[in-house]
Structure formats: structure tokens, C-alpha cells
Biotite code that builds the C-alpha atoms (Angstrom):
import biotite.structure as struc

atoms = struc.array([
    struc.Atom([0.497, 16.592, 17.856], chain_id="A", res_id=1, res_name="THR", atom_name="CA", element="C"),
    struc.Atom([0.988, 20.086, 16.601], chain_id="A", res_id=2, res_name="TYR", atom_name="CA", element="C"),
    struc.Atom([0.224, 23.081, 19.136], chain_id="A", res_id=3, res_name="GLY", atom_name="CA", element="C"),
    struc.Atom([-2.516, 25.142, 17.693], chain_id="A", res_id=4, res_name="GLU", atom_name="CA", element="C"),
    struc.Atom([0.205, 28.122, 16.934], chain_id="A", res_id=5, res_name="ASP", atom_name="CA", element="C"),
    struc.Atom([2.470, 25.918, 15.342], chain_id="A", res_id=6, res_name="ILE", atom_name="CA", element="C"),
    struc.Atom([1.901, 25.499, 11.171], chain_id="A", res_id=7, res_name="MET", atom_name="CA", element="C"),
    struc.Atom([3.314, 22.348, 9.954], chain_id="A", res_id=8, res_name="PRO", atom_name="CA", element="C"),
    struc.Atom([6.299, 22.878, 7.551], chain_id="A", res_id=9, res_name="THR", atom_name="CA", element="C"),
    struc.Atom([8.735, 20.559, 5.111], chain_id="A", res_id=10, res_name="ALA", atom_name="CA", element="C"),
    struc.Atom([12.362, 20.988, 4.073], chain_id="A", res_id=11, res_name="ARG", atom_name="CA", element="C"),
    struc.Atom([12.768, 22.474, 0.455], chain_id="A", res_id=12, res_name="LEU", atom_name="CA", element="C"),
    struc.Atom([15.424, 21.178, -1.756], chain_id="A", res_id=13, res_name="TYR", atom_name="CA", element="C"),
    struc.Atom([16.662, 22.051, -5.329], chain_id="A", res_id=14, res_name="LYS", atom_name="CA", element="C"),
    struc.Atom([16.305, 19.523, -8.102], chain_id="A", res_id=15, res_name="ASN", atom_name="CA", element="C"),
    struc.Atom([20.105, 18.056, -7.321], chain_id="A", res_id=16, res_name="ASP", atom_name="CA", element="C"),
    struc.Atom([18.310, 17.677, -3.417], chain_id="A", res_id=17, res_name="GLY", atom_name="CA", element="C"),
    struc.Atom([20.702, 19.995, -2.011], chain_id="A", res_id=18, res_name="ASN", atom_name="CA", element="C"),
    struc.Atom([18.243, 22.051, 0.360], chain_id="A", res_id=19, res_name="GLU", atom_name="CA", element="C"),
    struc.Atom([17.162, 25.721, -0.172], chain_id="A", res_id=20, res_name="VAL", atom_name="CA", element="C"),
    struc.Atom([18.636, 28.101, 2.568], chain_id="A", res_id=21, res_name="LYS", atom_name="CA", element="C"),
    struc.Atom([15.704, 30.046, 2.901], chain_id="A", res_id=22, res_name="GLN", atom_name="CA", element="C"),
    struc.Atom([14.167, 27.923, 4.832], chain_id="A", res_id=23, res_name="GLY", atom_name="CA", element="C"),
    struc.Atom([11.531, 25.296, 5.057], chain_id="A", res_id=24, res_name="PRO", atom_name="CA", element="C"),
    struc.Atom([7.732, 25.963, 3.356], chain_id="A", res_id=25, res_name="ILE", atom_name="CA", element="C"),
    struc.Atom([4.685, 26.096, 5.045], chain_id="A", res_id=26, res_name="ASP", atom_name="CA", element="C"),
    struc.Atom([1.759, 22.768, 4.330], chain_id="A", res_id=27, res_name="LEU", atom_name="CA", element="C"),
    struc.Atom([-2.019, 23.194, 4.302], chain_id="A", res_id=28, res_name="ASP", atom_name="CA", element="C"),
    struc.Atom([-3.136, 22.569, 7.963], chain_id="A", res_id=29, res_name="GLU", atom_name="CA", element="C"),
    struc.Atom([-6.080, 20.481, 7.168], chain_id="A", res_id=30, res_name="SER", atom_name="CA", element="C"),
    struc.Atom([-4.078, 17.772, 5.248], chain_id="A", res_id=31, res_name="VAL", atom_name="CA", element="C"),
    struc.Atom([-0.621, 17.703, 6.907], chain_id="A", res_id=32, res_name="PHE", atom_name="CA", element="C"),
    struc.Atom([-1.504, 19.531, 10.694], chain_id="A", res_id=33, res_name="GLY", atom_name="CA", element="C"),
    struc.Atom([-4.331, 17.111, 11.896], chain_id="A", res_id=34, res_name="ILE", atom_name="CA", element="C"),
    struc.Atom([-4.505, 14.789, 14.900], chain_id="A", res_id=35, res_name="THR", atom_name="CA", element="C"),
    struc.Atom([-3.899, 11.284, 13.629], chain_id="A", res_id=36, res_name="PRO", atom_name="CA", element="C"),
    struc.Atom([-6.545, 8.753, 13.625], chain_id="A", res_id=37, res_name="ASN", atom_name="CA", element="C"),
    struc.Atom([-4.889, 5.491, 13.953], chain_id="A", res_id=38, res_name="SER", atom_name="CA", element="C"),
    struc.Atom([-8.098, 3.342, 13.797], chain_id="A", res_id=39, res_name="HIS", atom_name="CA", element="C"),
    struc.Atom([-9.017, 5.298, 10.106], chain_id="A", res_id=40, res_name="ALA", atom_name="CA", element="C"),
    struc.Atom([-5.467, 4.373, 9.103], chain_id="A", res_id=41, res_name="VAL", atom_name="CA", element="C"),
    struc.Atom([-6.174, 0.768, 9.965], chain_id="A", res_id=42, res_name="TYR", atom_name="CA", element="C"),
    struc.Atom([-9.766, 0.437, 8.616], chain_id="A", res_id=43, res_name="GLU", atom_name="CA", element="C"),
    struc.Atom([-7.994, 1.860, 5.264], chain_id="A", res_id=44, res_name="ALA", atom_name="CA", element="C"),
    struc.Atom([-4.825, -0.356, 5.525], chain_id="A", res_id=45, res_name="GLU", atom_name="CA", element="C"),
    struc.Atom([-7.501, -3.468, 5.988], chain_id="A", res_id=46, res_name="LYS", atom_name="CA", element="C"),
    struc.Atom([-9.497, -2.616, 2.918], chain_id="A", res_id=47, res_name="MET", atom_name="CA", element="C"),
    struc.Atom([-6.491, -2.451, 0.871], chain_id="A", res_id=48, res_name="TYR", atom_name="CA", element="C"),
    struc.Atom([-4.836, -5.721, 1.931], chain_id="A", res_id=49, res_name="LEU", atom_name="CA", element="C"),
    struc.Atom([-8.164, -7.266, 1.122], chain_id="A", res_id=50, res_name="ALA", atom_name="CA", element="C"),
    struc.Atom([-8.717, -6.048, -2.266], chain_id="A", res_id=51, res_name="ASN", atom_name="CA", element="C"),
    struc.Atom([-5.370, -7.560, -3.103], chain_id="A", res_id=52, res_name="GLN", atom_name="CA", element="C"),
    struc.Atom([-6.930, -10.715, -2.014], chain_id="A", res_id=53, res_name="HIS", atom_name="CA", element="C"),
    struc.Atom([-7.326, -12.734, -4.865], chain_id="A", res_id=54, res_name="GLN", atom_name="CA", element="C"),
    struc.Atom([-9.586, -14.954, -3.886], chain_id="A", res_id=55, res_name="GLY", atom_name="CA", element="C"),
    struc.Atom([-9.109, -17.794, -6.341], chain_id="A", res_id=56, res_name="THR", atom_name="CA", element="C"),
    struc.Atom([-8.666, -20.731, -4.249], chain_id="A", res_id=57, res_name="VAL", atom_name="CA", element="C"),
    struc.Atom([-10.882, -23.618, -4.660], chain_id="A", res_id=58, res_name="ARG", atom_name="CA", element="C"),
    struc.Atom([-10.876, -27.325, -3.196], chain_id="A", res_id=59, res_name="THR", atom_name="CA", element="C"),
    struc.Atom([-12.234, -30.890, -4.581], chain_id="A", res_id=60, res_name="GLN", atom_name="CA", element="C"),
    struc.Atom([-15.464, -32.052, -2.890], chain_id="A", res_id=61, res_name="THR", atom_name="CA", element="C"),
    struc.Atom([-16.525, -35.617, -3.059], chain_id="A", res_id=62, res_name="ARG", atom_name="CA", element="C"),
    struc.Atom([-18.290, -34.565, -6.278], chain_id="A", res_id=63, res_name="ALA", atom_name="CA", element="C"),
    struc.Atom([-15.070, -33.597, -7.767], chain_id="A", res_id=64, res_name="ASP", atom_name="CA", element="C"),
    struc.Atom([-12.344, -36.327, -6.875], chain_id="A", res_id=65, res_name="VAL", atom_name="CA", element="C"),
    struc.Atom([-11.880, -38.954, -9.369], chain_id="A", res_id=66, res_name="SER", atom_name="CA", element="C"),
    struc.Atom([-12.762, -42.755, -7.685], chain_id="A", res_id=67, res_name="TYR", atom_name="CA", element="C"),
    struc.Atom([-15.134, -45.227, -8.270], chain_id="A", res_id=68, res_name="SER", atom_name="CA", element="C"),
    struc.Atom([-18.733, -44.477, -7.065], chain_id="A", res_id=69, res_name="SER", atom_name="CA", element="C"),
    struc.Atom([-18.830, -48.510, -6.335], chain_id="A", res_id=70, res_name="LYS", atom_name="CA", element="C"),
    struc.Atom([-19.818, -49.453, -2.709], chain_id="A", res_id=71, res_name="LYS", atom_name="CA", element="C"),
    struc.Atom([-16.515, -50.618, -1.410], chain_id="A", res_id=72, res_name="LEU", atom_name="CA", element="C"),
    struc.Atom([-18.371, -53.601, 0.523], chain_id="A", res_id=73, res_name="PHE", atom_name="CA", element="C"),
    struc.Atom([-21.555, -54.644, 1.640], chain_id="A", res_id=74, res_name="ARG", atom_name="CA", element="C"),
    struc.Atom([-23.488, -53.128, 3.913], chain_id="A", res_id=75, res_name="GLN", atom_name="CA", element="C"),
    struc.Atom([-24.032, -55.956, 6.665], chain_id="A", res_id=76, res_name="LYS", atom_name="CA", element="C"),
    struc.Atom([-22.458, -59.142, 7.733], chain_id="A", res_id=77, res_name="GLY", atom_name="CA", element="C"),
    struc.Atom([-18.890, -57.797, 8.120], chain_id="A", res_id=78, res_name="LEU", atom_name="CA", element="C"),
    struc.Atom([-19.187, -56.253, 11.256], chain_id="A", res_id=79, res_name="GLY", atom_name="CA", element="C"),
    struc.Atom([-17.184, -52.987, 10.445], chain_id="A", res_id=80, res_name="ARG", atom_name="CA", element="C"),
    struc.Atom([-18.714, -49.529, 9.902], chain_id="A", res_id=81, res_name="ALA", atom_name="CA", element="C"),
    struc.Atom([-20.721, -48.893, 6.770], chain_id="A", res_id=82, res_name="ARG", atom_name="CA", element="C"),
    struc.Atom([-19.312, -47.410, 3.816], chain_id="A", res_id=83, res_name="MET", atom_name="CA", element="C"),
    struc.Atom([-20.277, -46.210, 0.633], chain_id="A", res_id=84, res_name="GLY", atom_name="CA", element="C"),
    struc.Atom([-18.215, -44.403, -1.082], chain_id="A", res_id=85, res_name="SER", atom_name="CA", element="C"),
    struc.Atom([-14.405, -43.909, -1.381], chain_id="A", res_id=86, res_name="VAL", atom_name="CA", element="C"),
    struc.Atom([-14.917, -39.996, -2.056], chain_id="A", res_id=87, res_name="ARG", atom_name="CA", element="C"),
    struc.Atom([-16.204, -39.742, 1.511], chain_id="A", res_id=88, res_name="SER", atom_name="CA", element="C"),
    struc.Atom([-14.284, -36.658, 3.254], chain_id="A", res_id=89, res_name="PRO", atom_name="CA", element="C"),
    struc.Atom([-13.265, -38.911, 6.343], chain_id="A", res_id=90, res_name="SER", atom_name="CA", element="C"),
    struc.Atom([-11.619, -41.124, 4.312], chain_id="A", res_id=91, res_name="ARG", atom_name="CA", element="C"),
    struc.Atom([-7.828, -40.385, 3.031], chain_id="A", res_id=92, res_name="VAL", atom_name="CA", element="C"),
    struc.Atom([-7.959, -39.299, -0.284], chain_id="A", res_id=93, res_name="GLY", atom_name="CA", element="C"),
    struc.Atom([-11.404, -37.960, -0.222], chain_id="A", res_id=94, res_name="GLY", atom_name="CA", element="C"),
    struc.Atom([-13.167, -34.969, -1.032], chain_id="A", res_id=95, res_name="GLY", atom_name="CA", element="C"),
    struc.Atom([-12.440, -32.039, 1.420], chain_id="A", res_id=96, res_name="ARG", atom_name="CA", element="C"),
    struc.Atom([-15.438, -31.151, 3.343], chain_id="A", res_id=97, res_name="ALA", atom_name="CA", element="C"),
    struc.Atom([-16.556, -27.296, 3.494], chain_id="A", res_id=98, res_name="HIS", atom_name="CA", element="C"),
    struc.Atom([-13.594, -26.282, 1.641], chain_id="A", res_id=99, res_name="GLY", atom_name="CA", element="C"),
    struc.Atom([-12.820, -22.674, 0.342], chain_id="A", res_id=100, res_name="PRO", atom_name="CA", element="C"),
    struc.Atom([-14.413, -21.823, -2.775], chain_id="A", res_id=101, res_name="LYS", atom_name="CA", element="C"),
    struc.Atom([-13.713, -18.545, -5.126], chain_id="A", res_id=102, res_name="PRO", atom_name="CA", element="C"),
    struc.Atom([-14.964, -15.974, -3.600], chain_id="A", res_id=103, res_name="ARG", atom_name="CA", element="C"),
    struc.Atom([-14.315, -11.758, -3.668], chain_id="A", res_id=104, res_name="ASP", atom_name="CA", element="C"),
    struc.Atom([-12.971, -10.096, -0.751], chain_id="A", res_id=105, res_name="TYR", atom_name="CA", element="C"),
    struc.Atom([-13.516, -7.052, -2.056], chain_id="A", res_id=106, res_name="ARG", atom_name="CA", element="C"),
    struc.Atom([-15.160, -3.866, 0.478], chain_id="A", res_id=107, res_name="TYR", atom_name="CA", element="C"),
    struc.Atom([-15.268, -0.714, 0.395], chain_id="A", res_id=108, res_name="GLU", atom_name="CA", element="C"),
    struc.Atom([-15.056, 2.074, 3.179], chain_id="A", res_id=109, res_name="ILE", atom_name="CA", element="C"),
    struc.Atom([-16.592, 5.505, 3.404], chain_id="A", res_id=110, res_name="PRO", atom_name="CA", element="C"),
    struc.Atom([-14.487, 8.048, 1.258], chain_id="A", res_id=111, res_name="LYS", atom_name="CA", element="C"),
    struc.Atom([-14.844, 10.343, 4.324], chain_id="A", res_id=112, res_name="LYS", atom_name="CA", element="C"),
    struc.Atom([-12.785, 7.250, 6.195], chain_id="A", res_id=113, res_name="ILE", atom_name="CA", element="C"),
    struc.Atom([-10.342, 6.898, 3.193], chain_id="A", res_id=114, res_name="ARG", atom_name="CA", element="C"),
    struc.Atom([-9.581, 10.744, 3.302], chain_id="A", res_id=115, res_name="ARG", atom_name="CA", element="C"),
    struc.Atom([-8.858, 11.386, 7.085], chain_id="A", res_id=116, res_name="LEU", atom_name="CA", element="C"),
    struc.Atom([-6.542, 7.726, 6.571], chain_id="A", res_id=117, res_name="ALA", atom_name="CA", element="C"),
    struc.Atom([-4.390, 9.622, 3.972], chain_id="A", res_id=118, res_name="ILE", atom_name="CA", element="C"),
    struc.Atom([-4.446, 12.968, 5.895], chain_id="A", res_id=119, res_name="ARG", atom_name="CA", element="C"),
    struc.Atom([-3.723, 11.207, 9.045], chain_id="A", res_id=120, res_name="SER", atom_name="CA", element="C"),
    struc.Atom([-0.683, 9.738, 7.755], chain_id="A", res_id=121, res_name="LEU", atom_name="CA", element="C"),
    struc.Atom([0.579, 12.806, 5.762], chain_id="A", res_id=122, res_name="LEU", atom_name="CA", element="C"),
    struc.Atom([-0.283, 14.462, 9.285], chain_id="A", res_id=123, res_name="SER", atom_name="CA", element="C"),
    struc.Atom([2.141, 11.742, 10.924], chain_id="A", res_id=124, res_name="SER", atom_name="CA", element="C"),
    struc.Atom([5.010, 12.503, 8.550], chain_id="A", res_id=125, res_name="ARG", atom_name="CA", element="C"),
    struc.Atom([5.373, 16.115, 8.484], chain_id="A", res_id=126, res_name="ALA", atom_name="CA", element="C"),
    struc.Atom([5.267, 15.838, 12.566], chain_id="A", res_id=127, res_name="GLN", atom_name="CA", element="C"),
    struc.Atom([8.126, 13.317, 12.138], chain_id="A", res_id=128, res_name="ALA", atom_name="CA", element="C"),
    struc.Atom([9.974, 16.290, 10.016], chain_id="A", res_id=129, res_name="ASP", atom_name="CA", element="C"),
    struc.Atom([9.849, 13.014, 7.023], chain_id="A", res_id=130, res_name="ALA", atom_name="CA", element="C"),
    struc.Atom([7.712, 15.306, 4.734], chain_id="A", res_id=131, res_name="VAL", atom_name="CA", element="C"),
    struc.Atom([10.057, 16.786, 2.055], chain_id="A", res_id=132, res_name="ARG", atom_name="CA", element="C"),
    struc.Atom([9.448, 18.988, -0.970], chain_id="A", res_id=133, res_name="ILE", atom_name="CA", element="C"),
    struc.Atom([11.486, 19.168, -4.076], chain_id="A", res_id=134, res_name="ILE", atom_name="CA", element="C"),
    struc.Atom([11.377, 22.023, -6.672], chain_id="A", res_id=135, res_name="GLU", atom_name="CA", element="C"),
    struc.Atom([11.233, 19.349, -9.794], chain_id="A", res_id=136, res_name="ASP", atom_name="CA", element="C"),
    struc.Atom([12.650, 16.147, -10.700], chain_id="A", res_id=137, res_name="LEU", atom_name="CA", element="C"),
    struc.Atom([13.278, 15.639, -14.666], chain_id="A", res_id=138, res_name="LYS", atom_name="CA", element="C"),
    struc.Atom([16.104, 13.802, -15.828], chain_id="A", res_id=139, res_name="PHE", atom_name="CA", element="C"),
    struc.Atom([16.694, 13.750, -19.899], chain_id="A", res_id=140, res_name="THR", atom_name="CA", element="C"),
    struc.Atom([17.286, 9.764, -19.705], chain_id="A", res_id=141, res_name="GLU", atom_name="CA", element="C"),
    struc.Atom([17.174, 7.277, -17.041], chain_id="A", res_id=142, res_name="PRO", atom_name="CA", element="C"),
    struc.Atom([20.470, 7.315, -14.928], chain_id="A", res_id=143, res_name="LYS", atom_name="CA", element="C"),
    struc.Atom([20.231, 5.543, -11.218], chain_id="A", res_id=144, res_name="THR", atom_name="CA", element="C"),
    struc.Atom([23.197, 7.540, -10.378], chain_id="A", res_id=145, res_name="LYS", atom_name="CA", element="C"),
    struc.Atom([21.239, 10.810, -10.680], chain_id="A", res_id=146, res_name="GLN", atom_name="CA", element="C"),
    struc.Atom([18.467, 9.685, -8.082], chain_id="A", res_id=147, res_name="ILE", atom_name="CA", element="C"),
    struc.Atom([21.202, 7.890, -5.792], chain_id="A", res_id=148, res_name="VAL", atom_name="CA", element="C"),
    struc.Atom([23.104, 11.343, -6.001], chain_id="A", res_id=149, res_name="SER", atom_name="CA", element="C"),
    struc.Atom([19.921, 13.657, -5.410], chain_id="A", res_id=150, res_name="VAL", atom_name="CA", element="C"),
    struc.Atom([19.030, 11.090, -2.220], chain_id="A", res_id=151, res_name="LEU", atom_name="CA", element="C"),
    struc.Atom([22.674, 11.351, -1.186], chain_id="A", res_id=152, res_name="SER", atom_name="CA", element="C"),
    struc.Atom([22.206, 15.258, -0.866], chain_id="A", res_id=153, res_name="ASN", atom_name="CA", element="C"),
    struc.Atom([18.628, 15.232, 1.069], chain_id="A", res_id=154, res_name="MET", atom_name="CA", element="C"),
    struc.Atom([20.504, 12.870, 3.694], chain_id="A", res_id=155, res_name="GLU", atom_name="CA", element="C"),
    struc.Atom([18.182, 10.020, 2.644], chain_id="A", res_id=156, res_name="LEU", atom_name="CA", element="C"),
    struc.Atom([20.640, 6.782, 1.819], chain_id="A", res_id=157, res_name="ASN", atom_name="CA", element="C"),
    struc.Atom([19.008, 3.843, 2.561], chain_id="A", res_id=158, res_name="ASN", atom_name="CA", element="C"),
    struc.Atom([15.796, 5.101, 3.842], chain_id="A", res_id=159, res_name="LYS", atom_name="CA", element="C"),
    struc.Atom([12.392, 3.628, 2.593], chain_id="A", res_id=160, res_name="LYS", atom_name="CA", element="C"),
    struc.Atom([11.435, 6.879, 0.383], chain_id="A", res_id=161, res_name="CYS", atom_name="CA", element="C"),
    struc.Atom([8.348, 7.477, -1.652], chain_id="A", res_id=162, res_name="LEU", atom_name="CA", element="C"),
    struc.Atom([8.539, 9.866, -4.658], chain_id="A", res_id=163, res_name="PHE", atom_name="CA", element="C"),
    struc.Atom([5.095, 11.677, -5.328], chain_id="A", res_id=164, res_name="LEU", atom_name="CA", element="C"),
    struc.Atom([5.388, 13.299, -8.538], chain_id="A", res_id=165, res_name="MET", atom_name="CA", element="C"),
    struc.Atom([3.062, 15.472, -10.402], chain_id="A", res_id=166, res_name="ASP", atom_name="CA", element="C"),
    struc.Atom([3.160, 13.815, -13.698], chain_id="A", res_id=167, res_name="ARG", atom_name="CA", element="C"),
    struc.Atom([4.476, 10.432, -15.111], chain_id="A", res_id=168, res_name="SER", atom_name="CA", element="C"),
    struc.Atom([7.942, 10.613, -16.288], chain_id="A", res_id=169, res_name="ASP", atom_name="CA", element="C"),
    struc.Atom([9.403, 7.234, -17.691], chain_id="A", res_id=170, res_name="GLU", atom_name="CA", element="C"),
    struc.Atom([13.013, 8.337, -16.978], chain_id="A", res_id=171, res_name="ALA", atom_name="CA", element="C"),
    struc.Atom([12.514, 8.854, -13.304], chain_id="A", res_id=172, res_name="ILE", atom_name="CA", element="C"),
    struc.Atom([10.553, 5.622, -13.244], chain_id="A", res_id=173, res_name="ASN", atom_name="CA", element="C"),
    struc.Atom([13.468, 3.778, -14.742], chain_id="A", res_id=174, res_name="LYS", atom_name="CA", element="C"),
    struc.Atom([16.155, 5.719, -12.991], chain_id="A", res_id=175, res_name="SER", atom_name="CA", element="C"),
    struc.Atom([14.403, 4.682, -9.307], chain_id="A", res_id=176, res_name="CYS", atom_name="CA", element="C"),
    struc.Atom([13.240, 1.195, -10.202], chain_id="A", res_id=177, res_name="ARG", atom_name="CA", element="C"),
    struc.Atom([16.915, -0.482, -9.225], chain_id="A", res_id=178, res_name="ASN", atom_name="CA", element="C"),
    struc.Atom([17.048, 1.375, -5.576], chain_id="A", res_id=179, res_name="ILE", atom_name="CA", element="C"),
    struc.Atom([16.425, -0.764, -2.770], chain_id="A", res_id=180, res_name="PRO", atom_name="CA", element="C"),
    struc.Atom([13.438, 1.062, -0.656], chain_id="A", res_id=181, res_name="GLY", atom_name="CA", element="C"),
    struc.Atom([12.665, 3.738, -3.505], chain_id="A", res_id=182, res_name="VAL", atom_name="CA", element="C"),
    struc.Atom([9.355, 3.791, -5.356], chain_id="A", res_id=183, res_name="THR", atom_name="CA", element="C"),
    struc.Atom([7.414, 6.317, -7.069], chain_id="A", res_id=184, res_name="ILE", atom_name="CA", element="C"),
    struc.Atom([3.878, 7.024, -7.751], chain_id="A", res_id=185, res_name="ASP", atom_name="CA", element="C"),
    struc.Atom([1.491, 10.079, -8.506], chain_id="A", res_id=186, res_name="LEU", atom_name="CA", element="C"),
    struc.Atom([0.753, 12.272, -6.229], chain_id="A", res_id=187, res_name="ALA", atom_name="CA", element="C"),
    struc.Atom([-2.938, 11.795, -6.826], chain_id="A", res_id=188, res_name="CYS", atom_name="CA", element="C"),
    struc.Atom([-2.828, 8.016, -6.868], chain_id="A", res_id=189, res_name="ASN", atom_name="CA", element="C"),
    struc.Atom([-1.179, 7.949, -3.720], chain_id="A", res_id=190, res_name="ALA", atom_name="CA", element="C"),
    struc.Atom([-2.570, 5.781, -1.271], chain_id="A", res_id=191, res_name="HIS", atom_name="CA", element="C"),
    struc.Atom([-2.759, 4.319, 2.353], chain_id="A", res_id=192, res_name="VAL", atom_name="CA", element="C"),
    struc.Atom([-0.587, 1.464, 1.968], chain_id="A", res_id=193, res_name="HIS", atom_name="CA", element="C"),
    struc.Atom([2.573, 2.753, 0.343], chain_id="A", res_id=194, res_name="GLU", atom_name="CA", element="C"),
    struc.Atom([2.112, 6.108, 2.655], chain_id="A", res_id=195, res_name="LEU", atom_name="CA", element="C"),
    struc.Atom([2.215, 3.729, 5.570], chain_id="A", res_id=196, res_name="LEU", atom_name="CA", element="C"),
    struc.Atom([5.102, 1.696, 4.696], chain_id="A", res_id=197, res_name="HIS", atom_name="CA", element="C"),
    struc.Atom([7.461, 4.486, 3.399], chain_id="A", res_id=198, res_name="ASN", atom_name="CA", element="C"),
    struc.Atom([9.407, 6.467, 6.089], chain_id="A", res_id=199, res_name="ASP", atom_name="CA", element="C"),
    struc.Atom([9.874, 9.564, 3.914], chain_id="A", res_id=200, res_name="TYR", atom_name="CA", element="C"),
    struc.Atom([8.024, 11.335, 1.838], chain_id="A", res_id=201, res_name="LEU", atom_name="CA", element="C"),
    struc.Atom([9.079, 13.304, -1.475], chain_id="A", res_id=202, res_name="ILE", atom_name="CA", element="C"),
    struc.Atom([7.334, 15.613, -2.854], chain_id="A", res_id=203, res_name="PHE", atom_name="CA", element="C"),
    struc.Atom([7.577, 17.287, -6.071], chain_id="A", res_id=204, res_name="THR", atom_name="CA", element="C"),
    struc.Atom([6.550, 21.269, -5.544], chain_id="A", res_id=205, res_name="ARG", atom_name="CA", element="C"),
    struc.Atom([3.397, 20.852, -8.137], chain_id="A", res_id=206, res_name="GLU", atom_name="CA", element="C"),
    struc.Atom([2.731, 17.178, -6.554], chain_id="A", res_id=207, res_name="GLY", atom_name="CA", element="C"),
    struc.Atom([2.436, 18.632, -2.735], chain_id="A", res_id=208, res_name="LEU", atom_name="CA", element="C"),
    struc.Atom([-0.207, 21.205, -4.841], chain_id="A", res_id=209, res_name="LYS", atom_name="CA", element="C"),
    struc.Atom([-2.204, 18.638, -6.235], chain_id="A", res_id=210, res_name="GLN", atom_name="CA", element="C"),
    struc.Atom([-2.773, 16.522, -2.888], chain_id="A", res_id=211, res_name="VAL", atom_name="CA", element="C"),
    struc.Atom([-3.090, 20.009, -1.055], chain_id="A", res_id=212, res_name="GLU", atom_name="CA", element="C"),
    struc.Atom([-6.137, 20.821, -3.094], chain_id="A", res_id=213, res_name="GLU", atom_name="CA", element="C"),
    struc.Atom([-7.588, 17.252, -2.998], chain_id="A", res_id=214, res_name="ALA", atom_name="CA", element="C"),
    struc.Atom([-7.530, 16.948, 0.213], chain_id="A", res_id=215, res_name="LEU", atom_name="CA", element="C"),
    struc.Atom([-8.248, 19.915, 2.088], chain_id="A", res_id=216, res_name="LYS", atom_name="CA", element="C"),
    struc.Atom([-11.154, 20.861, 3.825], chain_id="A", res_id=217, res_name="GLY", atom_name="CA", element="C"),
])
């Protein structure tokens, strides 16, 4: 964790990915400088995964299986166990007893815990020198080579990177989509799952402001 007198910082880059010589910029300490809370991150990630669960599975019960309802053989006199229906769950091809049914797996955790989880991950990335700030990212047309060049200049080739933008840009989105390990999202929509599963976070200058405004406390 950061010491009391150490301000969290991030490297600043120009639009082409070359580092600005003036040095790193300061980050908001209440967002990027807290002691990470691993349990809050665990709870937020568990909620995210549960909310992605479709819950549409359904098995056939004995009422749904398409077999005759005729009694298989008479109750007494044959020396066999009594058997009333071929649909019984105890028989091969019969219905499923107590099988899964459609259900909603969604649940919510308190907003304070969600915010704490995001701040914990941002702080963890800042402490690992894995937060980068780029002045802006703007292309006139989709060019995968340009994004590759930017990442190369930032020395982040073949790294799992998340671009956090201040606005939606179709040219940037199309430029990123064919690069393995590179994802893009709006900074205001950043969630625990994508922060957790990307090694480097690349904010635009305005995207950083949006996140700090939303999370600082």
C-alpha cells in the first residue's frame, strides 16, 4: 500500500503513445490510493458472474415425459416390485426428479461495496504502475495499425489492456476489436470484472476525470 506521504501517480502519454517528458501526473488519492479490499472485489465479481447467469435450464419431470400412463404389469402375483409407470424417475428414460427449473440468479450488493471494489482495483493497478493516461485517442477512420503503434510506443504490446474512454468512438472501437487482449469501454461504465481481468488500464485524460468525479469521496 501507499505510505501516508506518497501520492498515487500515473504515466502520461501523447496521442501517439509517446510518453510526456514532464513526468507522471497525480491521481486522486481517495480513488487510486486506498488500501485494496479483496473481499469487496470478491463480492462484486461474484455478483457480476451471477447476473450473467441465464438460468434458462429446464429438465423434464415425470409429468412431461412422453410415455404411456398405462400400468406396466399387475400389482400382485408376479413376485416383482410393484411398478405403476414407465415415467418413474427410477427407470431409464423416466422423468427427472427435482431437476433444475428456470430461475433468476440475479442479486445486488450495496452500492458502497461496489464502489469500494472498483476503487480497490484502481488502487491495486496504480500501486503496480499499471495505470496509464493518454491525452486523447481520436482517429479519422478505423486503423488497427494505429492502435498497435500506440501500444508499441507505450511498451504494452501483447499485454491485456483496457482502454477507458470519455466518449464512444466507432473508429476507435473498430480499431481495437481485432487485437487479442485489448478491450475498450466508457470510463463511466467500468465494472469490476473488466478491471479485474485486464493487466493495464489506459484512461483518456477526460475519462480519468469522469472516474475520479464519480468515485472520489
